[in-house]
All heavy atoms as an XYZ file, in Angstrom:
726
protein
N       7.916    254.727     46.828
C       6.746    254.295     47.638
C       7.081    254.206     49.121
O       6.320    254.572     49.974
C       6.258    252.932     47.124
C       4.915    252.584     47.689
S       3.652    253.593     46.925
C       2.235    252.823     47.532
N       8.366    253.792     49.480
C       8.715    253.714     50.857
C       8.764    255.099     51.537
O       8.383    255.245     52.641
C      10.116    253.070     50.960
C      10.109    251.617     50.700
C      11.512    251.007     50.814
O      12.332    251.650     51.533
O      11.748    249.965     50.213
N       9.227    256.098     50.758
C       9.259    257.449     51.315
C       7.890    257.887     51.684
O       7.667    258.469     52.730
C       9.981    258.411     50.359
C      11.431    257.957     50.143
C       9.896    259.811     50.860
C      12.111    258.738     49.060
N       6.958    257.678     50.810
C       5.584    258.123     51.035
C       4.964    257.449     52.281
O       4.408    258.075     53.083
C       4.767    257.824     49.783
C       3.491    258.693     49.764
O       3.283    259.484     50.614
N       2.680    258.439     48.765
N       5.166    256.107     52.405
C       4.599    255.435     53.574
C       5.307    255.881     54.861
O       4.711    256.000     55.900
C       4.721    253.903     53.431
O       6.017    253.485     53.413
N       6.601    256.137     54.754
C       7.340    256.644     55.932
C       6.812    257.985     56.297
O       6.614    258.333     57.498
C       8.815    256.668     55.655
C       9.657    257.101     56.846
C      11.118    257.034     56.553
N      11.838    257.467     57.735
C      13.123    257.742     57.746
N      13.814    257.498     56.663
N      13.684    258.153     58.833
N       6.629    258.846     55.343
C       6.066    260.154     55.557
C       4.713    260.047     56.272
O       4.453    260.811     57.254
C       5.951    260.984     54.277
C       5.203    262.308     54.483
C       5.828    263.368     55.037
C       3.924    262.443     54.100
C       5.212    264.588     55.248
C       3.237    263.632     54.253
C       3.910    264.703     54.878
N       3.902    259.176     55.816
C       2.567    258.995     56.363
C       2.654    258.566     57.846
O       1.989    259.083     58.740
C       1.768    257.953     55.585
O       1.717    258.370     54.200
C       0.386    257.789     56.120
N       3.569    257.650     58.147
C       3.715    257.183     59.538
C       4.248    258.337     60.407
O       3.775    258.495     61.522
C       4.709    255.999     59.583
C       4.137    254.707     59.043
C       5.177    253.616     59.072
C       4.636    252.357     58.404
N       5.628    251.320     58.354
N       5.237    259.086     59.911
C       5.725    260.230     60.700
C       4.619    261.242     60.928
O       4.519    261.839     61.986
C       6.912    260.871     59.965
C       8.163    260.012     59.974
O       8.194    259.035     60.818
O       9.085    260.271     59.217
N       3.820    261.505     59.898
C       2.755    262.458     60.020
C       1.730    261.982     61.079
O       1.245    262.774     61.864
C       2.097    262.657     58.677
C       0.950    263.668     58.691
C       1.205    265.017     58.871
C      -0.366    263.222     58.632
C       0.166    265.931     58.902
C      -1.419    264.121     58.658
C      -1.154    265.478     58.824
N       1.444    260.676     61.061
C       0.465    260.179     62.030
C       1.071    260.329     63.462
O       0.288    260.645     64.379
C       0.176    258.673     61.735
C      -0.684    258.460     60.512
C      -0.839    257.028     60.174
O      -0.398    256.181     60.979
O      -1.402    256.732     59.113
N       2.299    260.041     63.649
C       2.891    260.168     64.969
C       2.844    261.660     65.401
O       2.468    261.976     66.518
C       4.370    259.655     64.986
C       4.323    258.143     64.818
C       5.061    260.065     66.262
C       5.690    257.513     64.559
N       3.188    262.548     64.489
C       3.178    263.954     64.833
C       1.760    264.437     65.124
O       1.550    265.181     66.088
C       3.764    264.812     63.641
O       5.098    264.304     63.359
C       3.816    266.284     63.991
N       0.825    263.981     64.337
C      -0.538    264.342     64.578
C      -1.017    263.871     65.966
O      -1.672    264.578     66.697
C      -1.458    263.801     63.459
C      -2.903    264.168     63.507
C      -3.038    265.681     63.373
C      -3.633    263.494     62.360
N      -0.683    262.622     66.312
C      -1.060    262.094     67.616
C      -0.425    262.897     68.731
O      -1.106    263.182     69.730
C      -0.607    260.588     67.684
O      -1.187    259.926     66.600
C      -1.102    259.969     68.969
N       0.881    263.223     68.565
C       1.542    264.032     69.625
C       0.909    265.364     69.769
O       0.660    265.880     70.910
C       3.027    264.122     69.334
C       3.790    262.884     69.472
C       5.199    262.969     68.962
O       5.544    263.999     68.395
O       5.948    261.965     69.062
N       0.570    266.021     68.661
C      -0.052    267.350     68.699
C      -1.456    267.241     69.274
O      -1.907    268.108     70.019
C      -0.089    267.978     67.335
C       1.294    268.461     66.905
O       2.181    268.705     67.726
N       1.481    268.610     65.598
N      -2.150    266.221     68.941
C      -3.522    265.992     69.456
C      -3.488    265.858     70.993
O      -4.299    266.387     71.690
C      -4.134    264.764     68.805
C      -5.587    264.594     69.224
O      -6.283    265.616     69.331
O      -6.027    263.439     69.374
N      -2.451    265.143     71.464
C      -2.307    264.961     72.928
C      -2.014    266.322     73.552
O      -2.568    266.626     74.639
C      -1.162    263.970     73.182
O      -0.977    263.883     74.573
N      -1.191    267.178     72.983
C      -0.840    268.461     73.537
C      -2.112    269.360     73.545
O      -2.338    270.021     74.499
C       0.251    269.096     72.750
O       1.410    268.358     72.790
N      -2.810    269.366     72.465
C      -4.042    270.147     72.396
C      -5.076    269.715     73.469
O      -5.674    270.514     74.130
C      -4.645    270.094     70.972
C      -3.738    270.798     69.972
C      -6.046    270.693     70.957
C      -4.098    270.568     68.552
N      -5.162    268.396     73.606
C      -6.037    267.872     74.646
C      -5.675    268.311     76.039
O      -6.476    268.664     76.848
C      -6.146    266.327     74.514
C      -7.196    265.731     75.392
O      -8.167    266.420     75.714
N      -7.031    264.462     75.717
N      -4.327    268.295     76.290
C      -3.839    268.745     77.633
C      -4.130    270.178     77.844
O      -4.601    270.505     78.987
C      -2.326    268.435     77.704
O      -2.104    267.059     77.455
C      -1.779    268.835     79.039
N      -3.911    270.987     76.871
C      -4.207    272.414     76.970
C      -5.677    272.666     77.218
O      -6.116    273.484     78.058
C      -3.699    273.205     75.724
C      -2.167    273.151     75.707
C      -4.202    274.600     75.750
C      -1.572    273.648     74.421
N      -6.499    271.914     76.490
C      -7.975    272.044     76.623
C      -8.386    271.667     78.015
O      -9.220    272.375     78.668
C      -8.669    271.150     75.580
C     -10.154    271.172     75.719
C     -10.932    270.216     76.267
C     -11.035    272.192     75.233
N     -12.260    270.572     76.171
C     -12.321    271.763     75.596
C     -10.893    273.419     74.623
C     -13.460    272.550     75.254
C     -11.954    274.177     74.355
C     -13.253    273.764     74.677
N      -7.891    270.558     78.567
C      -8.273    270.117     79.906
C      -7.793    271.150     80.944
O      -8.507    271.398     81.916
C      -7.704    268.746     80.179
C      -8.394    267.653     79.418
C      -7.767    266.314     79.654
O      -6.760    266.186     80.305
N      -8.416    265.246     79.120
N      -6.614    271.708     80.757
C      -6.093    272.695     81.710
C      -7.016    273.939     81.703
O      -7.286    274.510     82.762
C      -4.684    273.090     81.327
O      -3.807    272.005     81.466
N      -7.379    274.388     80.500
C      -8.268    275.505     80.368
C      -9.617    275.276     81.053
O     -10.128    276.200     81.738
C      -8.471    275.899     78.926
N     -10.156    274.091     80.890
C     -11.443    273.783     81.521
C     -11.324    273.783     83.040
O     -12.214    274.187     83.802
C     -11.958    272.431     81.014
C     -12.452    272.551     79.549
C     -13.158    271.278     79.160
C     -14.430    271.168     79.893
N     -15.619    270.775     79.257
N     -10.151    273.221     83.560
C      -9.945    273.202     85.023
C      -9.843    274.602     85.557
O     -10.432    274.912     86.622
C      -8.684    272.408     85.314
N      -9.086    275.467     84.872
C      -8.928    276.819     85.365
C     -10.280    277.556     85.373
O     -10.596    278.329     86.272
C      -7.880    277.607     84.477
C      -6.509    277.056     84.815
C      -7.948    279.094     84.763
C      -5.426    277.522     83.840
N     -11.075    277.258     84.323
C     -12.375    277.909     84.130
C     -13.330    277.473     85.283
O     -14.113    278.221     85.842
C     -12.972    277.618     82.821
C     -14.262    278.414     82.533
O     -14.294    279.596     82.936
O     -15.160    277.855     81.912
N     -13.276    276.176     85.647
C     -14.246    275.658     86.602
C     -13.871    275.858     88.069
O     -14.719    276.142     88.898
C     -14.469    274.173     86.370
O     -13.304    273.444     86.584
N     -12.580    275.766     88.392
C     -12.156    275.911     89.796
C     -11.280    277.102     90.107
O     -11.026    277.341     91.277
C     -11.481    274.617     90.355
C     -10.196    274.324     89.620
C     -12.397    273.440     90.325
C      -9.431    273.146     90.122
N     -10.879    277.893     89.150
C     -10.196    279.089     89.402
C      -8.647    278.860     89.218
O      -8.132    277.787     89.506
N      -8.005    279.987     88.779
C      -6.567    279.904     88.522
C      -5.722    279.675     89.800
O      -4.732    278.949     89.742
C      -6.143    281.204     87.788
N      -6.145    280.306     90.888
C      -5.396    280.155     92.105
C      -5.353    278.738     92.575
O      -4.325    278.181     92.982
C      -5.993    281.090     93.216
O      -6.027    282.413     92.726
C      -5.151    281.025     94.448
N      -6.541    278.104     92.589
C      -6.596    276.678     93.042
C      -5.780    275.760     92.107
O      -5.068    274.913     92.618
C      -8.029    276.236     93.053
O      -8.769    277.127     93.899
C      -8.214    274.812     93.580
N      -5.827    275.973     90.810
C      -5.014    275.165     89.890
C      -3.520    275.393     90.153
O      -2.757    274.466     90.236
C      -5.380    275.539     88.429
C      -4.451    274.827     87.475
C      -6.825    275.089     88.111
N      -3.160    276.644     90.402
C      -1.766    276.972     90.653
C      -1.233    276.288     91.931
O      -0.162    275.745     91.983
C      -1.545    278.499     90.780
O      -1.835    279.100     89.581
N      -2.038    276.320     92.980
C      -1.676    275.694     94.224
C      -1.566    274.194     94.027
O      -0.671    273.496     94.564
C      -2.661    276.047     95.348
C      -2.409    275.187     96.597
C      -2.569    277.494     95.694
N      -2.465    273.599     93.254
C      -2.395    272.161     92.960
C      -1.119    271.787     92.190
O      -0.520    270.725     92.418
N      -0.735    272.645     91.277
C       0.448    272.371     90.448
C       1.723    272.404     91.286
O       2.681    271.729     90.995
C       0.522    273.376     89.287
C      -0.608    273.066     88.286
C       1.865    273.362     88.570
C      -0.748    274.115     87.174
N       1.716    273.185     92.351
C       2.909    273.279     93.214
C       3.320    271.906     93.756
O       4.471    271.586     94.032
C       2.644    274.272     94.367
C       2.570    275.649     93.807
C       3.684    274.159     95.421
C       2.114    276.700     94.826
N       2.321    271.034     93.937
C       2.605    269.710     94.469
C       3.255    268.688     93.535
O       3.706    267.638     93.952
N       3.323    269.000     92.217
C       3.922    268.120     91.262
C       5.374    267.750     91.538
O       5.706    266.535     91.508
C       3.760    268.684     89.844
C       2.368    268.599     89.319
C       2.224    269.079     87.916
O       3.247    269.217     87.212
O       1.111    269.289     87.445
N       6.249    268.703     91.845
C       7.643    268.281     92.196
C       7.743    267.375     93.435
O       8.563    266.489     93.418
C       8.370    269.573     92.400
C       7.511    270.646     91.771
C       6.107    270.142     91.839
N       6.861    267.647     94.409
C       6.940    266.797     95.584
C       6.514    265.357     95.240
O       7.155    264.405     95.643
C       5.967    267.382     96.686
C       5.909    266.469     97.897
C       6.380    268.799     97.064
N       5.453    265.246     94.431
C       5.036    263.921     93.999
C       6.135    263.251     93.186
O       6.367    262.023     93.325
C       3.753    264.034     93.182
C       3.192    262.734     92.633
C       2.804    261.790     93.769
C       1.959    263.014     91.698
N       6.796    263.994     92.325
C       7.909    263.411     91.517
C       9.038    262.901     92.421
O       9.576    261.752     92.163
C       8.416    264.459     90.541
N       9.368    263.644     93.447
C      10.419    263.196     94.330
C      10.025    261.935     95.105
O      10.785    261.009     95.259
C      10.773    264.343     95.359
C      11.460    265.470     94.583
C      11.734    263.820     96.442
C      11.684    266.725     95.383
N       8.807    261.922     95.578
C       8.308    260.724     96.355
C       8.257    259.515     95.423
O       8.662    258.433     95.836
C       6.913    261.022     96.935
C       6.287    259.787     97.497
C       7.086    262.096     98.045
N       7.749    259.666     94.221
C       7.641    258.524     93.310
C       9.061    258.050     92.895
O       9.288    256.856     92.765
C       6.873    258.925     92.036
C       5.367    259.048     92.258
C       4.708    259.550     90.936
C       4.760    257.754     92.741
N       9.989    258.944     92.712
C      11.393    258.613     92.405
C      11.985    257.796     93.532
O      12.730    256.812     93.306
C      12.218    259.797     92.044
N      11.651    258.203     94.725
C      12.181    257.511     95.969
C      11.586    256.102     96.008
O      12.270    255.130     96.238
C      11.850    258.341     97.180
C      12.205    257.647     98.500
C      13.500    257.585     98.910
C      11.214    257.085     99.254
C      13.832    256.958    100.117
C      11.532    256.444    100.461
C      12.842    256.400    100.870
O      13.158    255.749    102.057
N      10.256    256.004     95.843
C       9.570    254.703     96.006
C       9.846    253.721     94.844
O      10.046    252.584     95.053
C       8.075    254.954     96.151
C       7.599    255.688     97.424
C       6.139    255.973     97.414
C       7.998    254.894     98.663
N       9.738    254.282     93.601
C       9.815    253.382     92.437
C      11.215    253.172     91.930
O      11.530    252.103     91.376
C       8.908    253.916     91.342
C       7.417    254.063     91.711
C       6.655    254.718     90.560
C       6.850    252.669     92.089
N      12.066    254.220     91.975
C      13.369    254.139     91.360
C      14.525    254.024     92.368
O      15.659    253.857     91.943
C      13.604    255.397     90.514
C      12.577    255.667     89.383
C      12.842    256.939     88.706
C      12.583    254.501     88.431
N      14.188    254.064     93.602
C      15.234    253.935     94.631
C      16.118    255.146     94.776
O      17.272    255.018     95.278
N      15.678    256.287     94.323
C      16.495    257.511     94.408
C      16.555    257.926     95.951
O      15.712    257.634     96.735
C      15.858    258.653     93.677
C      15.802    258.431     92.188
C      17.197    258.646     91.531
O      17.969    259.499     92.032
O      17.477    257.951     90.547
N      17.628    258.607     96.278
C      17.748    259.109     97.644
C      17.111    260.495     97.785
O      16.998    261.216     96.813
C      19.242    259.233     98.050
O      19.881    260.107     97.165
C      19.919    257.871     98.044
N      16.643    260.779     98.956
C      16.002    262.045     99.235
C      16.813    262.789    100.320
O      17.112    262.220    101.375
C      14.577    261.779     99.713
C      13.663    262.944     99.665
S      11.967    262.668    100.288
C      11.603    261.018     99.777
N      17.222    264.018     99.995
C      17.929    264.796    100.977
C      17.036    265.322    102.065
O      15.828    265.384    101.867
C      18.699    265.947    100.251
O      17.808    266.951     99.882
N      17.613    265.781    103.147
C      16.869    266.319    104.233
C      16.118    267.597    103.758
O      14.969    267.826    104.136
C      17.792    266.660    105.433
C      17.161    267.304    106.623
C      16.141    266.372    107.258
C      18.181    267.692    107.673
N      16.794    268.421    102.986
C      16.127    269.628    102.490
C      14.981    269.338    101.551
O      13.970    270.021    101.584
C      17.165    270.545    101.755
C      18.124    271.172    102.634
C      19.511    270.890    102.555
C      17.729    272.068    103.626
C      20.402    271.446    103.436
C      18.634    272.661    104.525
C      19.959    272.356    104.411
N      15.071    268.309    100.735
C      13.934    267.845     99.905
C      12.788    267.428    100.740
O      11.635    267.759    100.517
C      14.345    266.773     98.919
C      15.261    267.262     97.789
C      15.735    266.091     96.971
O      15.999    264.976     97.438
N      15.859    266.331     95.645
N      13.088    266.667    101.777
C      12.038    266.147    102.678
C      11.327    267.291    103.406
O      10.125    267.420    103.402
C      12.645    265.152    103.689
C      11.682    264.560    104.635
C      10.657    263.666    103.886
C      12.412    263.665    105.682
N      12.113    268.194    104.003
C      11.561    269.347    104.678
C      10.799    270.245    103.718
O       9.668    270.690    104.062
C      12.643    270.164    105.386
C      13.312    269.469    106.583
C      14.476    270.290    107.092
C      12.285    269.205    107.667
N      11.363    270.511    102.537
C      10.663    271.317    101.561
C       9.348    270.742    101.107
O       8.358    271.402    100.922
N       9.347    269.405    100.939
C       8.159    268.702    100.553
C       7.088    268.768    101.609
O       5.883    268.998    101.350
N       7.470    268.593    102.856
C       6.550    268.703    104.002
C       5.973    270.109    104.098
O       4.744    270.282    104.239
C       7.192    268.277    105.304
C       7.488    266.786    105.268
C       6.341    268.663    106.461
C       8.335    266.297    106.421
N       6.818    271.138    103.985
C       6.310    272.512    104.044
C       5.374    272.788    102.891
O       4.353    273.423    103.064
C       7.534    273.509    104.049
C       8.258    273.371    105.386
C       7.044    274.899    103.804
C       9.627    274.091    105.402
N       5.718    272.316    101.681
C       4.879    272.521    100.543
C       3.514    271.902    100.713
O       2.459    272.496    100.473
C       5.539    272.014     99.262
O       6.787    272.672     99.054
C       4.706    272.230     98.002
N       3.532    270.578    101.134
C       2.234    269.904    101.366
C       1.403    270.548    102.502
O       0.162    270.594    102.385
C       2.487    268.426    101.676
C       3.103    267.610    100.543
C       3.400    266.223    100.924
C       2.142    267.677     99.279
N       2.078    271.040    103.576
C       1.340    271.728    104.625
C       0.688    272.974    104.094
O      -0.429    273.311    104.385
C       2.262    272.025    105.785
C       2.639    270.839    106.663
C       3.669    271.297    107.687
C       1.403    270.291    107.397
N       1.421    273.729    103.252
C       0.878    274.937    102.701
C      -0.302    274.682    101.780
O      -1.322    275.367    101.827
N      -0.158    273.658    100.950
C      -1.266    273.255    100.087
C      -2.462    272.807    100.907
O      -3.616    273.179    100.600
C      -0.830    272.105     99.153
C       0.131    272.490     98.066
S       0.749    271.075     97.180
C      -0.773    270.484     96.414
N      -2.228    272.038    101.976
C      -3.293    271.567    102.814
C      -4.020    272.734    103.511
O      -5.240    272.735    103.573
N      -3.216    273.727    103.964
C      -3.896    274.925    104.604
C      -4.750    275.647    103.560
O      -5.874    276.076    103.921
C      -2.778    275.835    105.119
C      -2.076    275.267    106.350
S      -0.616    276.278    106.826
C      -1.198    277.879    106.892
N      -4.264    275.802    102.361
C      -5.063    276.499    101.350
C      -6.370    275.745    101.045
O      -7.490    276.349    101.090
C      -4.301    276.646    100.061
C      -5.135    277.205     98.949
C      -5.426    278.578     98.888
C      -5.641    276.377     97.948
C      -6.261    279.082     97.859
C      -6.475    276.904     96.963
C      -6.746    278.244     96.916
O      -7.561    278.718     95.928
N      -6.221    274.469    100.783
C      -7.449    273.690    100.442
C      -8.399    273.554    101.636
O      -9.612    273.551    101.463
C      -7.090    272.315     99.881
C      -6.489    272.403     98.469
C      -5.190    271.970     98.212
C      -7.235    272.919     97.431
C      -4.690    272.049     96.934
C      -6.692    273.020     96.185
C      -5.406    272.574     95.896
N      -7.874    273.469    102.831
C      -8.706    273.426    104.047
C      -9.490    274.730    104.196
O     -10.692    274.738    104.478
C      -7.850    273.100    105.281
C      -8.616    273.006    106.507
C      -9.556    272.093    106.888
C      -8.512    273.891    107.653
N     -10.025    272.346    108.121
C      -9.434    273.415    108.633
C      -7.719    275.020    107.890
C      -9.547    274.095    109.853
C      -7.902    275.659    109.110
C      -8.797    275.185    110.056
N      -8.787    275.854    104.064
C      -9.494    277.132    104.197
C     -10.490    277.361    103.113
O     -11.558    277.879    103.351
C      -8.462    278.315    104.217
O      -7.864    278.463    102.929
N     -10.187    276.829    101.909
C     -11.122    276.965    100.822
C     -12.388    276.113    101.100
O     -13.519    276.526    100.800
C     -10.429    276.467     99.521
C     -11.270    276.618     98.272
C     -10.517    277.553     97.332
C     -11.244    277.546     95.999
N     -11.555    278.925     95.634
N     -12.197    274.936    101.684
C     -13.350    274.089    102.019
C     -14.173    274.711    103.117
O     -15.388    274.575    103.115
C     -12.905    272.673    102.361
O     -12.268    272.626    103.605
N     -13.532    275.384    104.072
C     -14.289    276.067    105.158
C     -15.164    277.181    104.567
O     -16.329    277.310    104.928
C     -13.365    276.631    106.212
C     -12.687    275.651    107.117
C     -11.723    276.404    108.062
C     -13.684    274.900    107.912
N     -14.587    277.962    103.613
C     -15.355    279.025    102.979
C     -16.531    278.426    102.214
O     -17.642    278.959    102.248
C     -14.487    279.815    102.051
C     -13.482    280.674    102.736
C     -12.625    281.454    101.724
C     -11.502    282.169    102.411
N     -10.581    282.753    101.483
N     -16.312    277.315    101.551
C     -17.341    276.678    100.779
C     -18.486    276.142    101.712
O     -19.657    276.330    101.394
C     -16.799    275.487     99.965
C     -17.818    274.740     99.134
C     -18.289    275.280     97.960
C     -18.317    273.545     99.600
C     -19.219    274.603     97.213
C     -19.281    272.828     98.873
C     -19.734    273.384     97.645
O     -20.680    272.739     96.929
N     -18.058    275.575    102.795
C     -19.098    275.009    103.752
C     -19.925    276.132    104.392
O     -21.096    276.023    104.632
C     -18.411    274.173    104.857
C     -17.894    272.842    104.298
O     -18.413    272.373    103.288
N     -16.940    272.321    104.992
N     -19.311    277.294    104.707
C     -19.942    278.375    105.372
C     -20.956    279.023    104.333
O     -22.043    279.380    104.691
C     -18.964    279.478    105.838
C     -18.221    278.865    107.086
C     -19.656    280.765    106.232
C     -17.022    279.738    107.525
N     -20.503    279.131    103.118
C     -21.392    279.736    102.044
C     -22.620    278.878    101.734
O     -23.628    279.349    101.345
C     -20.576    280.024    100.763
C     -19.598    281.128    100.919
C     -18.734    281.291     99.664
O     -18.789    280.495     98.778
N     -17.947    282.371     99.684
N     -22.457    277.561    101.864
C     -23.527    276.663    101.475
C     -24.504    276.297    102.616
O     -25.337    275.444    102.467
C     -22.968    275.420    100.816
C     -22.466    275.697     99.438
O     -22.913    276.595     98.787
N     -21.461    274.914     98.966
N     -24.303    276.881    103.758
C     -25.178    276.590    104.898
C     -26.385    277.465    104.889
O     -26.502    278.506    104.348
C     -24.436    276.751    106.232
C     -23.571    275.580    106.504
C     -23.006    275.645    107.861
C     -22.259    274.381    108.151
N     -21.732    274.286    109.485
């Protein structure tokens, strides 16, 4: 009986983990469909920068000069893309 209940618990955990993965994939697909693959890709580029900043703030990790400069350049590039995208959107909707 213990093996069966243990199997059931393991199955529930696995099902929950898979459900979470499927949900993540579903949300990613909906984002790509609604705002476009290029915009999603540019947004994803900022994840490592956010991870470095959060590690610095929350965990006390050190940040090298190259990480800081790379993060600034990445954020500037992302900002330029989203700014130009918003200009095109504003011009088209006038």
